[in-house]
Backbone as CSV, one residue per row, in Angstrom:
resi,resn,N_x,N_y,N_z,CA_x,CA_y,CA_z,C_x,C_y,C_z
1,MET,53.148,23.629,27.108,53.469,23.675,28.525,54.129,22.361,28.900
2,THR,55.253,22.421,29.638,55.976,21.223,30.006,56.217,21.183,31.492
3,SER,56.452,19.988,32.004,56.858,19.777,33.374,57.772,18.577,33.385
4,ALA,58.181,18.143,34.562,59.099,17.013,34.637,58.463,15.752,34.098
5,ASN,57.127,15.646,34.156,56.477,14.403,33.780,55.456,14.548,32.673
6,ALA,55.277,15.743,32.109,54.205,15.893,31.129,54.575,16.884,30.051
7,LEU,54.099,16.617,28.882,54.157,17.535,27.754,52.758,17.653,27.193
8,GLN,52.245,18.875,27.131,50.887,19.076,26.657,50.933,20.013,25.456
9,ALA,50.468,19.518,24.318,50.528,20.330,23.100,49.591,19.767,22.058
10,GLN,49.265,20.617,21.072,48.473,20.183,19.936,49.374,19.597,18.853
11,ASP,48.766,18.862,17.937,49.452,18.504,16.709,49.734,19.784,15.933
12,PRO,50.645,19.727,14.958,50.910,20.927,14.158,49.631,21.474,13.522
13,ILE,49.465,22.796,13.575,48.328,23.470,12.970,48.848,24.338,11.835
14,PHE,48.313,24.138,10.644,48.788,24.847,9.469,47.865,26.015,9.138
15,SER,48.465,27.059,8.578,47.687,28.217,8.140,47.187,28.058,6.713
16,LEU,47.926,27.325,5.895,47.553,27.100,4.499,46.947,25.709,4.398
17,PHE,45.623,25.658,4.248,44.920,24.378,4.332,44.765,23.690,2.982
18,GLU,45.048,24.403,1.894,44.802,23.827,0.579,45.655,22.592,0.343
19,SER,46.913,22.616,0.791,47.794,21.470,0.575,47.918,20.592,1.806
20,THR,47.222,20.921,2.886,47.258,20.099,4.102,45.853,19.684,4.507
21,ALA,44.932,19.644,3.537,43.535,19.373,3.851,43.338,17.989,4.456
22,MET,44.132,16.993,4.021,43.991,15.653,4.556,44.297,15.630,6.051
23,ASN,45.203,16.470,6.505,45.544,16.549,7.916,44.405,17.134,8.735
24,PHE,43.520,17.885,8.074,42.418,18.551,8.756,41.129,17.736,8.717
25,ASN,40.869,17.071,7.577,39.639,16.304,7.410,39.834,15.313,6.265
26,PRO,39.766,14.005,6.515,40.032,13.030,5.444,39.018,13.057,4.307
27,SER,37.845,13.655,4.514,36.853,13.701,3.435,37.258,14.649,2.316
28,HIS,38.324,15.447,2.501,38.787,16.356,1.451,39.630,15.651,0.403
29,VAL,39.977,14.409,0.616,40.828,13.693,-0.328,40.116,13.547,-1.667
30,GLY,40.779,13.937,-2.744,40.218,13.783,-4.075,39.257,14.876,-4.492
31,ASN,39.252,16.016,-3.847,38.317,17.089,-4.172,38.828,18.051,-5.246
32,GLU,40.003,17.827,-5.769,40.595,18.802,-6.685,40.293,18.493,-8.146
33,ASP,40.529,19.505,-8.983,40.397,19.325,-10.428,41.333,18.230,-10.918
34,TYR,42.515,18.196,-10.317,43.556,17.284,-10.749,44.021,16.426,-9.578
35,SER,44.576,15.275,-9.904,45.376,14.596,-8.899,46.525,15.532,-8.543
36,ARG,46.988,15.486,-7.301,47.957,16.501,-6.905,49.038,15.930,-6.006
37,ILE,50.211,16.502,-6.127,51.316,16.263,-5.212,51.580,17.577,-4.500
38,SER,51.592,17.557,-3.175,51.799,18.793,-2.412,52.925,18.600,-1.407
39,VAL,53.706,19.659,-1.231,54.765,19.682,-0.223,54.648,20.993,0.540
40,GLY,54.975,20.943,1.828,54.858,22.136,2.650,55.884,22.168,3.752
41,TYR,56.159,23.382,4.227,57.112,23.592,5.323,56.579,24.708,6.208
42,ARG,56.615,24.485,7.511,56.188,25.495,8.473,57.275,25.670,9.525
43,ASN,57.671,26.924,9.759,58.667,27.271,10.771,57.991,28.167,11.798
44,GLN,57.730,27.619,12.981,57.025,28.368,14.016,58.010,28.905,15.038
45,TYR,57.783,30.119,15.510,58.656,30.833,16.447,60.079,30.936,15.887
46,PRO,60.258,31.504,14.697,61.589,31.555,14.081,62.577,32.436,14.835
47,THR,62.096,33.330,15.701,63.016,34.191,16.441,63.709,33.457,17.582
48,TYR,63.209,32.266,17.923,63.853,31.476,18.970,64.958,30.616,18.361
49,LYS,65.921,30.232,19.193,67.032,29.418,18.711,66.606,27.994,18.379
50,SER,65.515,27.524,18.980,65.037,26.163,18.737,63.580,26.207,18.286
51,PRO,63.329,26.560,17.044,61.946,26.708,16.573,61.272,25.362,16.363
52,PHE,59.969,25.434,16.059,59.185,24.263,15.699,59.202,24.183,14.171
53,ALA,59.729,23.112,13.617,59.793,22.949,12.165,58.960,21.734,11.766
54,THR,58.053,21.922,10.804,57.176,20.847,10.355,57.265,20.718,8.841
55,TYR,57.426,19.474,8.379,57.506,19.168,6.954,56.353,18.238,6.604
56,ILE,55.726,18.470,5.448,54.579,17.661,5.059,54.615,17.433,3.555
57,ALA,54.251,16.224,3.138,54.148,15.882,1.719,52.939,14.972,1.554
58,ALA,52.193,15.143,0.462,50.971,14.361,0.270,50.702,14.154,-1.215
59,TYR,49.977,13.087,-1.494,49.507,12.804,-2.849,48.077,12.303,-2.744
60,ASP,47.181,12.864,-3.548,45.807,12.362,-3.568,45.241,12.420,-4.978
61,PHE,44.239,11.581,-5.245,43.638,11.487,-6.568,42.191,11.034,-6.413
62,TYR,41.444,11.155,-7.499,40.023,10.803,-7.499,39.748,9.797,-8.606
63,LEU,38.979,8.738,-8.287,38.556,7.750,-9.270,37.098,8.001,-9.614
64,GLU,36.887,8.468,-10.839,35.544,8.819,-11.276,34.598,7.619,-11.244
65,GLU,35.107,6.433,-11.583,34.255,5.261,-11.749,33.587,4.844,-10.431
66,ILE,34.244,5.050,-9.320,33.683,4.627,-8.031,33.403,5.816,-7.112
67,HIS,33.474,7.032,-7.653,33.155,8.251,-6.888,33.968,8.327,-5.595
68,SER,35.237,7.984,-5.659,36.051,7.880,-4.452,37.396,8.573,-4.623
69,GLY,37.888,9.117,-3.517,39.207,9.722,-3.486,40.137,8.936,-2.578
70,PHE,41.432,8.964,-2.887,42.446,8.262,-2.111,43.613,9.208,-1.872
71,GLY,44.279,9.058,-0.711,45.387,9.941,-0.416,46.423,9.307,0.489
72,LEU,47.652,9.790,0.366,48.780,9.388,1.206,49.469,10.651,1.699
73,MET,49.767,10.726,2.996,50.397,11.911,3.565,51.533,11.504,4.492
74,LEU,52.659,12.193,4.381,53.815,12.012,5.253,54.066,13.328,5.974
75,MET,54.335,13.264,7.266,54.578,14.488,8.034,55.662,14.240,9.073
76,HIS,56.538,15.232,9.256,57.594,15.161,10.269,57.614,16.478,11.035
77,ASP,57.517,16.396,12.342,57.492,17.571,13.210,58.711,17.517,14.140
78,ASN,59.482,18.603,14.154,60.723,18.658,14.918,60.667,19.849,15.867
79,ILE,60.732,19.566,17.160,60.655,20.610,18.182,61.996,20.717,18.891
80,ALA,62.502,21.955,19.003,63.734,22.242,19.749,64.909,21.430,19.225
81,LYS,65.062,21.400,17.899,66.189,20.754,17.243,66.340,19.293,17.645
82,GLY,65.239,18.583,17.674,65.294,17.152,17.905,64.984,16.693,19.309
83,VAL,64.670,17.614,20.220,64.305,17.196,21.570,63.013,16.380,21.534
84,PHE,62.032,16.870,20.766,60.791,16.123,20.554,60.554,16.033,19.043
85,THR,60.337,14.836,18.523,60.045,14.660,17.106,58.865,13.711,16.935
86,THR,58.082,13.964,15.909,56.958,13.098,15.559,56.976,12.881,14.048
87,THR,56.917,11.629,13.634,56.834,11.270,12.234,55.568,10.451,12.029
88,SER,54.782,10.795,11.007,53.529,10.087,10.784,53.355,9.756,9.311
89,ILE,52.659,8.659,9.055,52.265,8.232,7.719,50.763,7.986,7.756
90,SER,50.010,8.617,6.858,48.550,8.529,6.882,48.007,8.109,5.521
91,LEU,46.999,7.250,5.559,46.233,6.869,4.377,44.807,7.367,4.563
92,ALA,44.184,7.853,3.491,42.823,8.385,3.605,41.987,7.953,2.408
93,TYR,40.688,7.844,2.657,39.729,7.456,1.620,38.478,8.312,1.775
94,SER,37.901,8.754,0.656,36.655,9.522,0.688,35.695,8.981,-0.348
95,ASN,34.395,9.189,-0.102,33.376,8.738,-1.040,32.256,9.756,-1.080
96,ASN,31.755,10.025,-2.293,30.720,11.023,-2.479,29.337,10.383,-2.543
97,ILE,28.368,10.996,-1.877,26.985,10.533,-1.907,26.096,11.725,-2.262
98,ARG,25.231,11.541,-3.257,24.300,12.600,-3.637,23.045,12.491,-2.779
99,LEU,22.715,13.569,-2.055,21.533,13.595,-1.201,20.321,14.165,-1.915
100,ALA,20.533,15.183,-2.727,19.456,15.834,-3.474,20.101,16.628,-4.598
101,ASN,19.272,17.316,-5.383,19.801,18.104,-6.476,20.764,19.162,-5.952
102,GLU,22.030,19.088,-6.382,23.092,20.014,-6.008,23.453,19.948,-4.526
103,LEU,23.054,18.900,-3.830,23.404,18.709,-2.430,24.137,17.378,-2.287
104,TYR,25.361,17.435,-1.791,26.208,16.253,-1.698,26.879,16.191,-0.337
105,ILE,27.197,14.976,0.065,27.982,14.770,1.271,29.124,13.829,0.933
106,ARG,30.293,14.159,1.424,31.474,13.324,1.216,31.941,12.815,2.571
107,GLY,32.003,11.507,2.719,32.526,10.909,3.930,33.965,10.485,3.728
108,GLY,34.766,10.546,4.794,36.181,10.189,4.688,36.665,9.397,5.881
109,LEU,37.600,8.489,5.630,38.236,7.690,6.676,39.747,7.822,6.545
110,SER,40.438,7.746,7.681,41.896,7.816,7.646,42.488,6.839,8.649
111,LEU,43.685,6.386,8.352,44.443,5.505,9.239,45.867,6.030,9.271
112,SER,46.393,6.288,10.474,47.687,6.951,10.608,48.596,6.196,11.555
113,TYR,49.860,6.106,11.177,50.898,5.538,12.030,51.760,6.681,12.561
114,PHE,51.974,6.719,13.872,52.766,7.768,14.513,53.992,7.163,15.196
115,ASN,55.127,7.817,15.024,56.341,7.500,15.775,56.785,8.766,16.486
116,ARG,56.766,8.721,17.802,57.161,9.887,18.598,58.437,9.568,19.371
117,LYS,59.306,10.568,19.458,60.597,10.358,20.114,60.928,11.567,20.976
118,ARG,61.485,11.288,22.143,61.967,12.351,23.013,63.436,12.113,23.311
119,ASN,64.251,13.126,23.052,65.693,13.053,23.294,66.077,14.144,24.286
120,PRO,66.038,13.863,25.589,66.296,14.909,26.596,67.730,15.402,26.595
121,ASN,68.633,14.717,25.898,70.018,15.171,25.855,70.168,16.479,25.094
122,GLY,69.147,16.875,24.362,69.204,18.145,23.670,68.795,19.331,24.528
123,LEU,68.278,19.081,25.731,67.865,20.159,26.626,69.062,20.739,27.373
124,ILE,69.043,22.041,27.581,70.109,22.730,28.308,69.487,23.440,29.499
125,PHE,69.950,23.116,30.705,69.447,23.720,31.934,70.468,24.706,32.479
126,PRO,70.051,25.642,33.357,70.961,26.696,33.825,72.226,26.192,34.493
127,ASP,72.202,25.027,35.127,73.383,24.545,35.833,74.297,23.689,34.955
128,MET,74.001,23.616,33.650,74.771,22.749,32.766,75.973,23.413,32.114
129,PRO,75.961,24.719,31.786,77.123,25.320,31.120,78.331,25.422,32.051
130,TYR,79.533,25.138,31.503,80.783,25.363,32.233,81.209,26.816,32.069
131,PHE,82.202,27.221,32.878,82.690,28.599,32.780,83.342,28.869,31.429
132,ASN,83.884,27.826,30.797,84.547,28.018,29.507,83.570,28.011,28.337
133,GLY,82.270,27.896,28.631,81.269,27.917,27.585,80.808,26.560,27.117
134,ASN,81.514,25.500,27.476,81.083,24.161,27.101,79.839,23.751,27.886
135,ILE,79.104,22.784,27.333,77.856,22.329,27.929,78.016,20.897,28.437
136,ALA,77.576,20.686,29.673,77.585,19.339,30.238,76.252,18.686,29.931
137,TYR,76.238,17.713,29.053,75.011,17.016,28.707,74.824,15.814,29.620
138,PRO,73.618,15.618,30.113,73.381,14.438,30.950,73.563,13.165,30.140
139,SER,74.179,12.178,30.739,74.458,10.933,30.031,73.520,9.804,30.433
140,ASP,72.690,10.030,31.443,71.844,8.944,31.934,70.396,9.080,31.476
141,TYR,70.120,9.944,30.488,68.776,10.101,29.950,68.684,9.369,28.609
142,PRO,67.995,8.264,28.542,67.913,7.533,27.269,66.968,8.230,26.294
143,VAL,67.160,7.954,25.016,66.233,8.410,23.983,65.011,7.496,24.019
144,ILE,63.833,8.076,24.195,62.602,7.306,24.365,61.775,7.398,23.093
145,LYS,61.263,6.253,22.631,60.434,6.203,21.431,59.094,5.562,21.739
146,GLY,58.081,5.967,21.004,56.761,5.371,21.136,56.072,5.305,19.788
147,ASN,55.342,4.231,19.523,54.655,4.039,18.257,53.183,3.746,18.512
148,THR,52.332,4.239,17.645,50.909,3.956,17.782,50.213,4.147,16.443
149,ILE,49.009,3.619,16.322,48.185,3.765,15.125,46.844,4.362,15.527
150,HIS,46.426,5.403,14.822,45.157,6.071,15.096,44.276,6.056,13.851
151,ALA,42.976,6.063,14.068,42.005,6.174,12.983,41.318,7.536,13.052
152,GLY,40.632,7.897,11.999,39.882,9.143,11.971,38.772,9.075,10.946
153,PHE,37.766,9.897,11.118,36.709,9.987,10.115,36.184,11.412,10.063
154,GLY,35.650,11.782,8.904,35.119,13.126,8.735,34.077,13.151,7.636
155,ALA,33.399,14.273,7.509,32.368,14.446,6.492,32.355,15.901,6.048
156,THR,32.037,16.103,4.777,31.915,17.438,4.209,30.592,17.539,3.458
157,LEU,29.843,18.597,3.724,28.576,18.864,3.053,28.792,19.967,2.031
158,LEU,28.348,19.739,0.775,28.515,20.724,-0.289,27.171,21.036,-0.912
159,PHE,26.867,22.332,-1.014,25.665,22.789,-1.700,26.001,24.093,-2.413
160,ARG,26.190,23.983,-3.716,26.578,25.128,-4.529,27.831,25.789,-3.949
161,GLN,27.705,27.069,-3.540,28.880,27.772,-3.030,29.152,27.495,-1.550
162,PHE,28.292,26.766,-0.880,28.408,26.548,0.565,29.115,25.229,0.851
163,LYS,29.989,25.216,1.879,30.686,24.018,2.313,30.749,24.010,3.832
164,ALA,30.595,22.851,4.424,30.736,22.698,5.864,31.235,21.295,6.136
165,GLY,32.055,21.152,7.157,32.601,19.832,7.449,33.023,19.704,8.892
166,ALA,33.192,18.448,9.330,33.650,18.145,10.681,34.393,16.824,10.650
167,ALA,35.292,16.633,11.609,36.071,15.401,11.663,36.481,15.107,13.095
168,ILE,36.655,13.833,13.387,37.242,13.369,14.645,38.464,12.540,14.271
169,LEU,39.623,12.934,14.747,40.880,12.320,14.362,41.614,11.747,15.574
170,ASN,42.610,10.916,15.296,43.442,10.296,16.335,42.615,9.448,17.298
171,ILE,41.750,8.613,16.732,40.891,7.745,17.541,41.602,6.423,17.783
172,GLY,41.500,5.918,19.009,42.026,4.603,19.329,43.542,4.574,19.366
173,GLY,44.090,3.384,19.217,45.529,3.230,19.281,46.042,3.302,20.701
174,LYS,47.335,3.303,20.841,47.974,3.334,22.148,48.113,4.769,22.620
175,ASN,47.684,5.025,23.841,47.816,6.350,24.431,49.211,6.477,25.023
176,LEU,50.058,7.258,24.360,51.443,7.352,24.796,51.596,8.086,26.117
177,SER,50.519,8.696,26.620,50.606,9.358,27.922,50.788,8.347,29.048
178,LYS,50.491,7.066,28.762,50.666,6.040,29.776,52.129,5.689,29.986
179,SER,52.995,6.171,29.093,54.422,5.986,29.275,54.975,7.188,30.014
180,ALA,55.565,6.980,31.169,56.034,8.091,32.002,57.127,8.897,31.328
181,LEU,57.816,8.288,30.358,58.911,8.988,29.714,58.478,9.711,28.449
182,ILE,57.438,9.193,27.778,56.909,9.907,26.618,56.016,11.059,27.076
183,SER,55.099,10.780,27.987,54.261,11.788,28.642,53.535,12.696,27.654
184,LEU,52.776,12.114,26.755,51.949,12.890,25.842,50.483,12.661,26.187
185,PRO,49.628,13.680,26.064,48.227,13.521,26.408,47.481,12.698,25.370
186,ASN,46.252,12.351,25.701,45.390,11.671,24.740,45.245,12.562,23.506
187,PRO,45.595,12.078,22.308,45.689,12.963,21.141,44.375,13.199,20.405
188,LEU,43.226,12.740,20.929,41.953,12.892,20.220,41.762,14.345,19.772
189,LYS,41.419,14.525,18.491,41.305,15.869,17.923,39.980,16.007,17.204
190,VAL,39.303,17.142,17.396,38.026,17.447,16.761,38.202,18.701,15.910
191,THR,37.730,18.652,14.672,37.822,19.808,13.785,36.459,20.100,13.156
192,GLY,36.271,21.339,12.752,35.042,21.717,12.074,35.226,23.034,11.338
193,TYR,34.419,23.268,10.316,34.516,24.524,9.579,33.224,24.789,8.820
194,ILE,33.036,26.046,8.483,31.981,26.508,7.583,32.623,27.496,6.622
195,ALA,32.346,27.363,5.328,32.909,28.267,4.327,31.934,28.418,3.170
196,PHE,31.960,29.557,2.531,31.133,29.744,1.345,31.786,30.776,0.441
197,ASP,31.432,30.723,-0.838,32.007,31.601,-1.847,30.999,32.664,-2.267
198,ILE,31.455,33.896,-2.351,30.631,35.004,-2.816,31.252,35.533,-4.106
199,SER,30.544,35.396,-5.209,31.039,35.881,-6.489,30.778,37.379,-6.591
200,VAL,31.839,38.169,-6.606,31.723,39.626,-6.631,31.711,40.150,-8.065
201,ILE,32.560,39.598,-8.915,32.651,40.038,-10.312,32.572,38.808,-11.205
202,GLN,31.713,38.850,-12.209,31.590,37.780,-13.195,31.704,38.361,-14.599
203,ARG,31.999,37.472,-15.547,32.045,37.880,-16.949,31.636,36.684,-17.806
204,TYR,31.321,36.970,-19.068,30.996,35.908,-20.018,32.259,35.544,-20.808
205,ASN,32.503,34.240,-20.935,33.662,33.805,-21.692,33.298,33.611,-23.161
206,SER,34.218,33.029,-23.924,34.012,32.867,-25.368,32.878,31.907,-25.702
207,LYS,32.474,31.079,-24.728,31.372,30.147,-24.946,30.048,30.693,-24.415
208,ALA,30.016,31.994,-24.161,28.815,32.677,-23.665,28.343,32.098,-22.337
209,MET,29.274,31.700,-21.495,28.951,31.187,-20.165,29.591,32.092,-19.120
210,LYS,28.906,32.274,-18.018,29.436,33.101,-16.947,30.605,32.408,-16.254
211,GLU,31.614,33.180,-15.911,32.717,32.669,-15.115,33.104,33.723,-14.082
212,ASP,33.611,33.261,-12.965,33.941,34.148,-11.858,35.302,34.795,-12.085
213,VAL,35.394,36.090,-11.800,36.633,36.837,-11.918,37.181,37.175,-10.536
214,PHE,36.302,37.586,-9.629,36.719,37.937,-8.265,35.759,37.284,-7.286
215,ILE,36.298,36.477,-6.367,35.497,35.728,-5.401,36.024,35.983,-3.995
216,VAL,35.123,36.205,-3.071,35.454,36.324,-1.655,34.926,35.080,-0.941
217,SER,35.774,34.435,-0.157,35.413,33.172,0.503,35.617,33.291,2.011
218,PRO,34.614,33.762,2.757,34.726,33.806,4.223,34.662,32.391,4.805
219,TYR,35.273,32.207,5.961,35.249,30.892,6.597,35.448,31.027,8.107
220,VAL,35.024,30.002,8.817,35.298,29.849,10.246,35.804,28.425,10.442
221,ARG,36.928,28.264,11.109,37.522,26.950,11.324,37.792,26.750,12.817
222,TYR,37.567,25.544,13.297,37.742,25.260,14.730,38.489,23.943,14.910
223,ILE,39.438,23.918,15.849,40.169,22.704,16.208,40.254,22.625,17.731
224,ARG,39.980,21.435,18.269,40.161,21.212,19.703,40.924,19.914,19.908
225,GLN,41.955,19.976,20.748,42.746,18.794,21.085,43.247,18.943,22.520
226,TYR,42.966,17.916,23.317,43.291,17.939,24.746,42.628,19.168,25.366
227,ASP,43.376,20.019,26.086,42.794,21.209,26.705,42.991,22.461,25.848
228,PHE,43.378,22.275,24.607,43.663,23.408,23.737,42.602,23.497,22.638
229,ASP,42.209,24.712,22.319,41.323,24.912,21.181,41.820,26.080,20.350
230,ASP,41.363,26.131,19.110,41.846,27.110,18.164,40.698,27.469,17.232
231,ILE,40.346,28.750,17.166,39.288,29.197,16.271,39.882,30.231,15.318
232,ASP,39.646,30.016,14.050,40.218,30.846,12.990,39.075,31.442,12.175
233,ILE,38.997,32.767,12.113,37.953,33.471,11.379,38.620,34.353,10.338
234,GLY,38.253,34.156,9.075,38.908,34.948,8.046,38.244,34.804,6.704
235,ALA,38.969,35.199,5.658,38.438,35.134,4.295,39.584,35.062,3.309
236,TYR,39.303,34.401,2.175,40.216,34.394,1.036,39.628,35.268,-0.071
237,PHE,40.528,35.932,-0.803,40.142,36.824,-1.886,40.795,36.297,-3.166
238,ASP,39.969,35.846,-4.082,40.446,35.125,-5.247,40.328,35.974,-6.500
239,PHE,41.476,36.265,-7.140,41.520,37.017,-8.395,41.990,36.091,-9.520
240,ASN,41.361,34.951,-9.653,41.705,33.964,-10.674,43.079,33.363,-10.404
241,LYS,44.148,33.915,-10.947,45.474,33.322,-10.756,46.157,33.793,-9.485
242,ILE,45.688,34.875,-8.917,46.282,35.424,-7.699,45.252,35.369,-6.579
243,PHE,45.686,34.973,-5.381,44.763,34.945,-4.254,45.493,35.410,-3.000
244,ALA,44.704,35.901,-2.062,45.248,36.381,-0.789,44.266,36.027,0.312
245,GLY,44.743,36.028,1.551,43.880,35.696,2.674,44.266,36.460,3.921
246,LEU,43.274,36.760,4.747,43.478,37.400,6.044,42.606,36.684,7.063
247,SER,43.142,36.454,8.254,42.344,35.799,9.290,42.874,36.152,10.665
248,HIS,42.033,35.915,11.655,42.409,36.098,13.058,42.241,34.759,13.766
249,ARG,43.254,34.347,14.477,43.261,33.054,15.165,43.470,33.275,16.655
250,SER,42.679,32.556,17.453,42.835,32.648,18.907,42.185,31.431,19.543
251,ASP,42.353,31.302,20.856,41.577,30.297,21.573,40.213,30.893,21.897
252,THR,39.309,30.067,22.396,37.948,30.549,22.648,37.885,31.535,23.803
253,ASN,38.917,31.598,24.637,38.974,32.588,25.718,39.662,33.872,25.281
254,PHE,40.163,33.889,24.049,40.844,35.053,23.474,42.031,35.510,24.318
255,LYS,42.723,34.545,24.944,43.922,34.879,25.705,45.134,35.037,24.795
256,ASN,45.146,34.303,23.696,46.238,34.390,22.732,45.662,34.837,21.397
257,SER,46.391,35.679,20.716,45.866,36.257,19.488,46.925,36.222,18.396
258,THR,46.528,35.770,17.211,47.430,35.704,16.070,46.692,36.157,14.812
259,PHE,47.345,36.982,14.014,46.814,37.385,12.720,47.612,36.675,11.628
260,VAL,46.906,36.189,10.634,47.532,35.421,9.553,47.289,36.137,8.229
261,ALA,48.358,36.382,7.504,48.278,36.955,6.165,48.846,35.945,5.176
262,ALA,48.124,35.698,4.087,48.548,34.700,3.105,48.411,35.264,1.700
263,ALA,49.227,34.749,0.799,49.159,35.143,-0.609,49.684,33.993,-1.448
264,GLY,49.219,33.941,-2.699,49.673,32.857,-3.549,49.396,33.113,-5.012
265,PHE,49.928,32.224,-5.834,49.781,32.306,-7.283,49.491,30.905,-7.805
266,ARG,48.589,30.785,-8.774,48.229,29.476,-9.315,48.179,29.499,-10.837
267,THR,48.483,28.354,-11.415,48.300,28.126,-12.844,47.565,26.793,-12.994
268,LYS,47.427,26.319,-14.205,46.787,25.031,-14.419,47.638,23.879,-13.912
269,HIS,48.930,24.137,-13.714,49.840,23.044,-13.385,50.416,23.101,-11.979
270,PHE,50.388,24.255,-11.324,50.928,24.305,-9.966,50.356,25.495,-9.206
271,ASN,50.389,25.368,-7.878,50.059,26.465,-6.961,51.256,26.685,-6.045
272,ILE,51.516,27.917,-5.698,52.502,28.230,-4.668,51.897,29.271,-3.744
273,SER,52.015,29.062,-2.453,51.407,29.984,-1.489,52.315,30.150,-0.272
274,TYR,52.164,31.311,0.370,52.984,31.661,1.537,52.092,32.334,2.572
275,SER,52.355,32.068,3.832,51.625,32.749,4.902,52.589,33.135,6.018
276,ALA,52.249,34.205,6.721,53.001,34.656,7.890,52.030,34.891,9.029
277,ASN,52.372,34.400,10.204,51.567,34.599,11.413,52.193,35.693,12.249
278,PHE,51.374,36.664,12.657,51.845,37.755,13.498,51.145,37.626,14.841
279,GLY,51.911,37.296,15.864,51.319,37.051,17.174,51.914,37.945,18.237
280,SER,51.369,37.830,19.447,51.869,38.589,20.585,52.009,37.649,21.772
281,LEU,52.939,37.940,22.637,53.204,37.120,23.803,53.273,38.031,25.019
282,GLY,52.205,38.033,25.816,52.157,38.879,26.998,52.282,40.340,26.644
283,SER,53.237,41.029,27.308,53.427,42.457,27.073,54.435,42.732,25.974
284,GLN,54.969,41.665,25.324,55.947,41.875,24.272,55.290,42.494,23.042
285,SER,56.097,43.169,22.256,55.577,43.770,21.039,55.272,42.684,20.020
286,ARG,54.517,43.028,18.992,54.090,42.063,17.996,55.298,41.557,17.198
287,TYR,55.302,40.288,16.860,56.417,39.685,16.151,55.883,38.623,15.196
288,VAL,56.719,38.238,14.254,56.348,37.175,13.328,56.533,35.847,14.034
289,SER,55.441,35.110,14.210,55.504,33.874,14.991,55.561,32.624,14.138
290,ALA,55.362,32.734,12.817,55.442,31.554,11.964,55.535,31.957,10.502
291,HIS,56.298,31.175,9.757,56.335,31.254,8.300,55.871,29.916,7.755
292,GLU,55.174,29.939,6.623,54.707,28.695,6.022,54.676,28.846,4.507
293,ILE,55.123,27.800,3.818,55.102,27.811,2.356,54.636,26.450,1.865
294,ASN,53.814,26.459,0.799,53.291,25.226,0.229,53.359,25.291,-1.291
295,ILE,53.652,24.162,-1.905,53.677,24.041,-3.359,52.832,22.833,-3.755
296,ILE,51.941,23.018,-4.718,51.092,21.940,-5.218,51.372,21.746,-6.700
297,LEU,51.692,20.526,-7.091,51.844,20.162,-8.492,50.600,19.405,-8.917
298,LYS,49.988,19.830,-10.018,48.729,19.237,-10.474,48.996,18.255,-11.615
299,LEU,48.470,17.069,-11.470,48.599,16.043,-12.496,47.225,15.824,-13.116
300,LYS,47.132,15.789,-14.430,45.832,15.687,-15.081,45.167,14.346,-14.831
301,ASN,43.848,14.387,-14.672,43.061,13.174,-14.598,42.695,12.729,-16.013
302,LYS,41.981,11.587,-16.122,41.585,11.074,-17.427,40.683,12.064,-18.160
303,GLU,39.796,12.725,-17.418,38.939,13.742,-18.005,39.568,15.111,-17.751
304,SER,39.949,15.799,-18.797,40.666,17.058,-18.657,39.758,18.156,-18.131
305,GLU,40.394,19.084,-17.410,39.721,20.272,-16.913,38.494,19.947,-16.077
306,ARG,38.591,18.907,-15.212,37.476,18.638,-14.312,37.405,19.751,-13.266
307,ILE,36.203,20.172,-12.909,36.015,21.111,-11.830,35.384,20.387,-10.661
308,LEU,35.312,21.048,-9.517,34.924,20.366,-8.290,33.620,19.601,-8.425
309,GLN,32.552,20.269,-8.798,31.280,19.578,-8.864,31.218,18.610,-10.039
310,GLY,32.113,18.770,-11.017,32.126,17.869,-12.150,32.577,16.465,-11.819
311,ILE,33.109,16.247,-10.609,33.555,14.906,-10.257,32.372,13.982,-10.048
312,TYR,31.184,14.543,-9.924,30.006,13.711,-9.720,29.415,13.361,-11.086
313,SER,29.656,12.157,-11.543,29.297,11.790,-12.908,27.855,11.311,-13.041
314,ASP,27.079,11.348,-11.960,25.711,10.841,-12.044,24.728,11.897,-12.523
315,ARG,25.207,13.080,-12.924,24.307,14.089,-13.465,25.116,15.092,-14.275
316,GLN,24.438,15.867,-15.077,25.085,16.916,-15.851,25.295,18.134,-14.962
317,PRO,26.514,18.643,-14.837,26.740,19.792,-13.965,26.024,21.041,-14.463
318,SER,25.646,21.885,-13.519,24.943,23.118,-13.866,25.920,24.127,-14.451
319,GLU,25.391,25.264,-14.906,26.246,26.304,-15.473,27.268,26.778,-14.452
320,TYR,26.834,26.962,-13.221,27.757,27.410,-12.175,28.873,26.397,-11.974
321,GLN,28.495,25.127,-11.963,29.484,24.097,-11.686,30.426,23.876,-12.858
322,ARG,30.030,24.214,-14.071,30.912,24.054,-15.211,31.953,25.161,-15.268
323,THR,31.689,26.283,-14.632,32.594,27.417,-14.752,33.355,27.721,-13.473
324,ARG,32.844,27.269,-12.331,33.478,27.617,-11.054,34.479,26.548,-10.640
325,THR,35.736,26.852,-10.682,36.747,25.895,-10.262,36.900,25.931,-8.751
326,TYR,37.475,24.864,-8.218,37.592,24.719,-6.765,38.836,25.463,-6.305
327,LYS,38.640,26.655,-5.751,39.788,27.470,-5.355,39.805,27.800,-3.871
328,CYS,38.684,27.632,-3.189,38.677,27.876,-1.743,39.572,26.839,-1.069
329,PRO,40.344,27.216,-0.029,41.258,26.268,0.609,40.578,25.092,1.258
330,TYR,39.260,25.053,1.320,38.561,23.906,1.852,38.014,23.057,0.735
């Protein structure tokens, strides 16, 4: 929603969280089998002439010796072909603490630099077009820039197949809403989720150990920023190398409704996934409101074939933890 003096909006919200986990909760840094490089692209409202385009790239890894994960993330958000742009650079750190047998908590910290820019010369108003089709652009509107640094922290609780986490992001720094020309609200963001894995089909491998063949992973995810909130309820269906997901996303008042369908393919060395959002706007018919694609390249750690719970070197992993790889998007 915009006015002459205000712009009110959330940060970009991604449908595929596996490669954008650092953007959601810094405690997810270093949770993978491998160090990873991820790139992603999201095109929101593609049927409009000036869609929302977001680009993201990240690298994270885990150091076994200090039970810690580290990550770097770059993100660029472009609204209305450059009218509003945001570029951010984020660093994140996580550390694992064992609370009890098979019960762990991971804490995470993040520090982010934001550069926001508004270029009103890209806006076109009804009285601007000439009869010959040319556009009269205002010449007295300067390009306005603002810079700030925000901190964030989060935590994730893990117990066997169960996971839950929460984070508070965009803490402190300069509130760009105090600039009459930038006019952005206080960016404080709160996130939370609950997820768990249900093993539907198992089999014994060549080492006489059980391994999962088909897993269903239901989840609930929540984000609140400024006066906007977003609740996502869905599940992922994992068939080893192939996975799919379905979810319903809306605000807590259920005034806006979006369905998300996702699918992907994974190997030991890379993941590729795609999602499409199907939303509705008032009385209009249903339309595709967003496309998103992510690619993850996996780089081997010093210890080959590490699985999620295997990153905790202070004990011998259980049978479940030796065979269950980390495939849920959280």
